[in-house]
C-alpha positions in Angstrom: -11.6 101.1 -59.5 -14.0 97.9 -60.1 -13.1 95.6 -56.9 -15.5 92.9 -58.3 -12.7 92.0 -60.9 -9.8 92.0 -58.9 -11.5 89.5 -56.6 -12.4 87.8 -59.5 -8.5 87.6 -60.6 -7.5 86.4 -57.1 -10.1 83.7 -56.7 -9.0 82.4 -60.1 -5.5 82.3 -59.3 -6.4 80.7 -56.0 -8.2 78.1 -57.8 -5.6 77.4 -60.1 -3.3 76.5 -57.5 -5.4 74.4 -55.8 -6.1 72.2 -59.2 -2.2 72.4 -58.8 -1.4 71.4 -55.8 -4.3 68.6 -55.7 -2.7 67.3 -59.0 0.6 67.1 -57.6 -1.0 65.7 -54.3 -2.6 62.8 -56.8 0.9 62.6 -58.3 2.9 61.9 -55.2 0.0 59.7 -53.7 0.1 57.2 -57.2 4.1 57.4 -56.9 4.0 56.1 -53.8 1.4 53.9 -54.1 3.3 52.3 -56.8 6.5 52.5 -54.8 4.6 50.5 -52.1 3.6 47.5 -54.6 6.5 47.1 -56.3 8.5 46.6 -52.8 5.8 44.5 -51.9 6.4 42.5 -55.2 10.1 42.8 -54.9 9.6 41.3 -51.1 7.1 38.2 -51.8 8.9 34.8 -52.2 9.8 34.2 -55.8 8.7 31.3 -58.3 12.0 29.6 -58.5 13.1 26.8 -60.1 14.6 24.4 -57.9 17.9 22.3 -58.9 18.6 19.8 -56.3 22.2 17.7 -57.2 23.2 14.9 -55.0 26.0 12.6 -54.9 25.8 9.0 -52.8 28.2 8.4 -50.0 30.5 11.7 -50.4 32.4 13.1 -47.8 32.4 16.6 -47.8 36.5 16.0 -46.6 36.4 15.2 -50.0 35.7 18.6 -51.8 38.5 21.5 -52.6 35.9 23.8 -51.2 36.1 22.1 -47.6 39.1 22.2 -47.8 40.5 18.7 -49.5 44.1 19.6 -51.1 44.4 16.6 -53.3 41.2 16.2 -54.8 40.0 19.3 -56.8 36.3 19.8 -57.3 36.3 23.1 -59.4 32.7 23.0 -60.5 31.4 22.3 -56.8 33.9 25.1 -55.7 32.2 27.3 -58.1 28.6 26.7 -56.5 30.2 27.3 -53.4 31.5 30.7 -54.1 28.0 32.2 -55.1 26.4 30.4 -52.7 25.9 29.6 -49.1 28.1 26.7 -47.6 27.5 24.5 -44.6 30.1 23.2 -42.5 27.4 21.5 -39.6 25.0 19.7 -41.9 23.9 16.1 -40.5 22.0 13.4 -42.6 19.2 11.7 -40.7 20.4 8.7 -41.5 23.6 7.3 -41.9 22.4 5.3 -44.8 21.4 5.7 -48.3 17.8 3.8 -47.4 16.6 5.9 -44.2 18.1 9.2 -45.4 16.7 9.9 -48.3 13.1 8.7 -47.4 13.6 11.3 -44.5 14.4 14.6 -46.3 12.2 13.4 -49.0 9.8 12.6 -46.9 9.7 15.9 -44.3 10.0 13.2 -41.6 12.3 11.9 -39.3 13.4 8.1 -39.7 11.7 7.3 -36.4 8.9 8.8 -37.3 7.5 7.0 -40.7 9.8 3.7 -39.3 11.4 3.7 -42.6 14.8 2.4 -41.0 15.9 0.6 -43.7 15.7 0.8 -47.9 11.7 1.2 -48.8 9.5 3.7 -49.7 7.9 6.1 -47.5 5.0 5.9 -49.1 2.9 3.7 -47.4 3.7 5.7 -43.7 2.8 9.1 -44.9 -0.4 8.1 -47.5 -1.8 11.0 -49.4 0.9 14.0 -47.8 3.2 15.2 -50.3 6.8 14.7 -50.6 9.5 17.6 -51.1 9.3 17.0 -54.9 5.1 16.5 -55.3 4.4 19.8 -53.4 6.2 21.4 -56.3 4.6 19.5 -58.9 1.1 20.0 -57.4 1.4 23.2 -57.4 1.8 23.6 -60.9 5.7 23.2 -61.2 6.8 20.3 -63.5 9.0 17.8 -61.2 11.3 15.2 -62.2 14.3 13.1 -61.1 17.3 11.3 -63.3 18.6 8.6 -61.3 19.0 8.0 -57.4 17.0 10.5 -55.4 15.4 7.7 -53.4 17.3 4.6 -52.4 18.2 2.6 -55.5 20.5 -0.5 -55.0 24.2 0.4 -56.3 25.4 -1.2 -58.4 23.2 -3.4 -58.8 19.6 -1.2 -59.6 22.3 0.6 -61.7 23.4 -2.0 -63.9 19.5 -3.3 -64.1 18.5 0.3 -64.8 15.8 -0.2 -61.8 13.2 2.2 -60.1 14.5 0.7 -56.4 12.4 2.2 -53.7 11.1 5.2 -55.6 7.9 7.1 -55.4 5.8 7.4 -58.4 3.8 10.3 -57.1 6.3 12.2 -56.3 7.1 13.3 -60.3 6.0 14.8 -63.5 8.7 12.2 -65.1 11.2 10.0 -64.0 14.0 9.2 -65.4 17.4 6.0 -64.8 20.4 5.8 -65.9 21.9 2.1 -66.6 25.3 1.9 -66.3 27.8 -1.1 -66.6 29.3 -0.5 -62.9 32.2 -3.0 -62.1 31.8 -4.6 -64.9 33.1 -1.8 -66.9 36.0 -2.7 -69.4 39.5 -1.4 -68.0 41.9 -2.1 -65.2 40.0 -3.7 -62.2 41.0 -4.5 -58.8 38.8 -6.1 -56.0 40.4 -4.4 -52.7 37.9 -5.9 -50.1 38.7 -9.4 -48.6 41.1 -9.9 -51.2 44.4 -10.7 -49.4 46.0 -12.5 -51.9 45.1 -10.7 -54.7 42.8 -13.5 -56.6 40.1 -12.5 -57.1 38.8 -10.4 -60.4 36.8 -7.3 -59.9 33.3 -8.1 -58.4 29.8 -6.8 -57.9 28.0 -6.0 -54.6 28.7 -3.7 -52.5 32.5 -4.3 -52.6 35.5 -2.0 -52.3 36.7 -2.2 -56.0 38.6 0.5 -58.3 37.9 0.2 -61.7 40.2 2.5 -64.3 37.8 2.0 -66.7 37.9 2.4 -70.3 35.8 4.8 -72.3 34.5 8.2 -71.7 31.9 9.9 -69.7 28.8 8.8 -71.2 29.9 4.8 -70.8 28.5 5.3 -66.6 25.4 5.9 -65.7 26.7 9.9 -64.2 27.9 11.0 -67.4 24.0 9.9 -68.7 22.7 11.2 -65.7 24.3 14.8 -66.5 23.3 14.6 -69.9 19.7 13.6 -69.5 19.6 16.8 -67.0 20.9 19.1 -69.1 18.0 17.5 -71.8 15.5 18.8 -69.7 16.8 22.2 -68.3 16.7 23.3 -71.9 13.5 21.4 -72.8 11.8 22.9 -69.7 13.4 26.2 -69.4 9.8 28.5 -70.1 8.1 26.5 -66.9 8.6 26.2 -63.2 10.8 22.9 -62.4 11.8 21.0 -59.5 14.4 18.5 -61.4 16.4 16.5 -58.9 19.5 15.3 -60.4 21.3 11.7 -58.4 25.2 10.9 -59.3 26.3 7.3 -57.8 29.6 8.1 -57.3 31.5 7.6 -55.8 29.2 5.1 -54.1 31.3 1.4 -54.3 32.6 0.3 -57.0 34.9 3.5 -57.4 34.8 3.6 -61.3 35.4 6.5 -63.3 37.4 6.8 -66.7 40.9 6.5 -66.8 41.4 10.3 -67.2 40.4 11.2 -63.9 43.1 9.0 -62.0 46.1 10.6 -63.0 46.3 12.9 -60.4 45.9 9.9 -57.5 48.7 8.2 -58.9 50.7 6.5 -57.8 48.3 5.5 -55.0 51.7 5.2 -52.8 51.9 8.9 -52.2 47.7 9.0 -51.2 48.1 9.7 -47.3 45.9 7.9 -44.9 44.2 9.4 -41.2 46.6 8.8 -38.4 46.5 5.5 -36.9 45.9 6.0 -33.1 46.9 2.6 -30.6 43.9 1.7 -28.7 41.3 4.3 -30.7 38.6 1.7 -30.2 39.1 0.9 -26.5 36.5 3.5 -25.6 33.9 2.9 -28.3 31.0 0.8 -27.8 30.9 -2.3 -29.7 27.7 -1.6 -31.3 30.0 1.9 -32.3 32.7 -0.3 -34.4 32.1 0.5 -37.8 30.8 -2.5 -40.0 33.5 -2.2 -42.3 37.3 -2.0 -40.7 40.6 -2.0 -42.2 40.5 -5.5 -40.2 38.0 -7.1 -41.4 37.9 -5.7 -44.8 41.4 -7.4 -45.0 43.0 -4.8 -46.4 46.7 -3.8 -45.9 48.3 -0.4 -46.6 48.3 -0.6 -50.2 44.7 -1.4 -50.4 43.5 1.5 -48.1 46.1 4.1 -50.0 44.1 2.8 -53.1 40.9 3.0 -51.7 41.5 6.7 -51.2 42.8 7.2 -54.7 40.0 5.1 -56.4 37.1 7.3 -54.2 38.7 10.5 -54.9 38.8 9.8 -58.9 34.6 8.5 -58.5 34.5 12.3 -57.0 36.4 13.9 -59.6 34.4 12.6 -61.9 31.1 13.3 -60.4 32.4 16.6 -60.0 32.8 17.0 -64.0 29.2 15.9 -64.3 28.1 18.5 -61.9 30.1 20.9 -64.1 27.8 19.6 -67.3 24.6 20.8 -65.3 25.8 23.5 -63.9 26.6 24.9 -67.7 23.1 23.8 -68.8 21.7 26.1 -66.6 23.5 29.2 -67.6 23.1 28.6 -71.2 19.4 27.9 -70.7 19.8 31.4 -69.1 17.9 30.5 -66.0 21.2 30.7 -62.9 19.1 33.9 -61.4 16.3 32.2 -61.9 16.6 28.6 -60.2 17.7 27.8 -56.3 20.4 25.4 -56.4 21.4 22.8 -53.3 23.9 20.3 -53.7 24.7 17.9 -50.9 25.2 14.3 -50.2 22.6 11.9 -48.3 25.1 11.1 -45.4 29.2 11.0 -45.1 31.8 8.4 -44.9 34.8 6.9 -43.5 38.0 6.5 -45.6 40.6 4.9 -43.0 39.3 7.8 -39.9 39.6 5.5 -36.7 40.6 2.8 -39.0 36.8 2.6 -40.4 35.4 3.0 -44.0 32.3 3.5 -45.5 29.1 4.4 -43.4 26.8 3.8 -40.6 29.0 5.4 -38.3 27.7 8.7 -36.3 31.2 10.3 -36.0 31.4 13.1 -37.7 33.0 11.6 -40.7 30.1 9.5 -41.7 27.0 11.9 -40.6 28.1 15.1 -41.7 27.2 16.2 -45.2 28.5 19.0 -47.7 25.4 21.3 -48.8 25.8 24.4 -50.5 22.6 26.5 -51.4 22.9 28.8 -53.9 19.7 31.3 -54.3 19.7 33.9 -57.0 20.2 37.4 -55.4 21.7 36.2 -52.3 25.5 36.6 -51.3 28.0 33.9 -50.8 28.7 32.9 -47.2 29.9 30.3 -45.2 28.1 29.0 -42.2 28.6 27.2 -39.1 25.4 26.9 -38.0 23.4 23.3 -37.0 21.4 22.0 -39.8 19.8 19.0 -40.9 18.6 17.5 -44.4 15.3 17.2 -43.3 15.7 21.4 -43.2 15.4 21.4 -47.3 11.9 21.1 -47.7 10.7 23.2 -45.9 13.0 26.1 -47.0 12.9 25.4 -50.4 8.8 25.6 -50.4 9.2 28.8 -48.7 11.6 30.6 -50.4 9.6 29.6 -53.5 6.3 31.1 -52.0 4.6 27.5 -51.7 2.2 26.6 -48.7 3.1 26.3 -45.6 3.1 22.6 -43.6 3.3 22.6 -40.2 3.6 18.7 -40.4 6.7 18.6 -41.4 9.6 18.0 -38.8 12.3 19.9 -40.2 12.6 23.7 -40.1 12.7 26.8 -42.4 16.6 28.0 -42.4 16.1 30.5 -45.1 17.2 33.3 -42.6 20.3 31.7 -42.6 21.1 32.5 -46.7 20.9 36.0 -45.0 22.9 36.2 -42.3 24.9 33.0 -41.7 24.6 33.4 -37.7 21.1 32.5 -37.6 20.4 29.4 -36.0 17.2 27.2 -35.8 18.6 24.2 -33.2 20.8 23.7 -30.3 21.4 20.4 -31.7 21.6 18.0 -34.8 19.7 14.6 -34.9 20.7 11.5 -36.4 20.4 7.8 -36.4 21.9 4.8 -37.3 19.1 2.1 -37.5 20.7 -0.9 -37.8 23.0 -0.5 -34.8 20.5 1.1 -32.6 22.6 4.1 -32.4 21.4 7.8 -32.4 23.4 10.8 -32.2 22.8 14.4 -30.8 25.5 16.8 -32.2 26.0 20.1 -30.5 28.4 23.2 -31.3 30.6 21.7 -28.7 29.7 18.5 -27.9 28.7 14.9 -29.8 26.8 12.4 -28.0 26.0 9.3 -29.4 24.2 6.5 -27.4 23.1 3.1 -28.6 19.8 1.6 -27.3 16.8 4.1 -27.3 17.9 4.6 -23.2 21.7 4.2 -23.9 22.0 0.5 -22.4 24.4 -0.4 -25.1 26.7 1.9 -24.6 27.6 5.5 -25.0 30.0 8.1 -26.4 30.6 11.6 -25.7 33.2 13.9 -27.2 34.0 17.8 -26.9 34.4 18.5 -30.1 36.0 21.6 -29.5 39.0 20.4 -28.1 38.9 17.0 -29.9 37.5 17.7 -33.2 38.7 14.3 -34.8 36.6 12.3 -31.6 39.3 10.2 -30.7 38.9 10.1 -27.1 35.3 9.7 -25.4 34.3 11.2 -22.1 31.3 8.7 -21.9 32.6 7.2 -18.8 35.0 10.7 -17.7 33.5 10.7 -13.8 33.9 14.4 -14.4 31.6 14.0 -17.1 28.1 12.1 -15.8 26.2 15.6 -15.5 26.6 16.0 -19.3 25.9 12.8 -20.3 22.9 12.8 -17.9 21.7 15.8 -19.6 22.4 14.1 -23.1 20.1 11.0 -22.1 16.9 13.1 -21.2 17.5 15.3 -23.8 17.9 12.2 -26.3 14.3 10.8 -24.7 13.0 14.1 -25.2 13.9 14.1 -28.7 12.6 10.6 -29.5 9.3 11.4 -27.8 9.3 14.8 -30.1 10.5 12.6 -33.4 7.7 10.5 -32.8 4.9 12.9 -32.3 3.2 14.0 -35.7 0.2 13.8 -37.7 1.3 9.8 -39.0 -0.6 8.0 -35.9 
């Protein structure tokens, strides 16, 4: 018997098995390595497009996805159905100029000192604004109509840039419109008790049931240009800001949007509470009231109907832009944001318009839709200032620790996640400051509250009818908020702009 032949066969078989095992090991290692890199790539931030849609002077209470039963907003609702709808989002300034300068620059109004209707550029120097940060990282960045402050109606009538920042954009487009001069049935409701004034211009409550179609007006032109830009730039990453000016006064919309709100007499006004102003400090009485605007009940109800018609018109334009995103095949590649620059009073406390720091004026609608994220409703406190760092993070852009907002992207996966215990907002012309917690709303006037204080338990008093600021049993809470406000202002002013 030849033992060497047997040994050779055994050795050959062992070598063959070893090679096979080694091949299996290499194949397994390759598969594991490939899986690792696939997971790494899938976990990495995507270079999404950004579509930022902002309405002007819009209260969340006018939207059907926020509970309005009269004013139907199907297009904004459709975005809410696929995104995260925030119920406690607050602006940083309760009128256009400081709010818009804040969320675009990434700083609170009292950090930049932009408390009026100006561009933040002189204060921020060569620092990137929100859209500029995307532009400087390879994005096409454009705006259509009002993103920074722009006068309404005068700036829209003239088609000018307003307080815009040219460095923020690759391109920018204005949408000229007739505003209160639009042909149709118009009525001035403010300071016109005898009805002798015709429809007038300026920042005035005027309702115009206008002749013609959507494209007669600024927002119709804005939607058309936005649709064009989406299709033109569908093969390149973009940051597109679409600014609709309605429902800012004048309340102008094509006649076809008015029938659901007529006769105006069927509009329901908020309750009128006797002595409602007794516990509100003088600076807290809004600049527009039913009394000083000389609006009787008929005019108040028509104001609500006119506002709702403007909202319905604006919603229709939002629908056109969202449809263009679908037609271009970009919905799954685009982060879509819808919001307003601040809220708006529609007769609550007999207040009208903006500026007030009560919830109707300081709280804003906010919907964020991100591809792959489940729809949700988030009740955590957020600020418009959070949009810049959040969207930059979602798109994988370099972090900027200087920004004063917070990254809220985790809320899009977990709506119970929180990043702050209080939202901060200001009404600079009234020297008013708000800290809004989950259970409390604290407002004071003057940096140290010397001009007056309001305190509301919003759990028990969600409509903020009874201020507890002078109640002896709540003085510890008032004292806590005063200290908290002083600390917040120090924090706001401690920044890299000095």
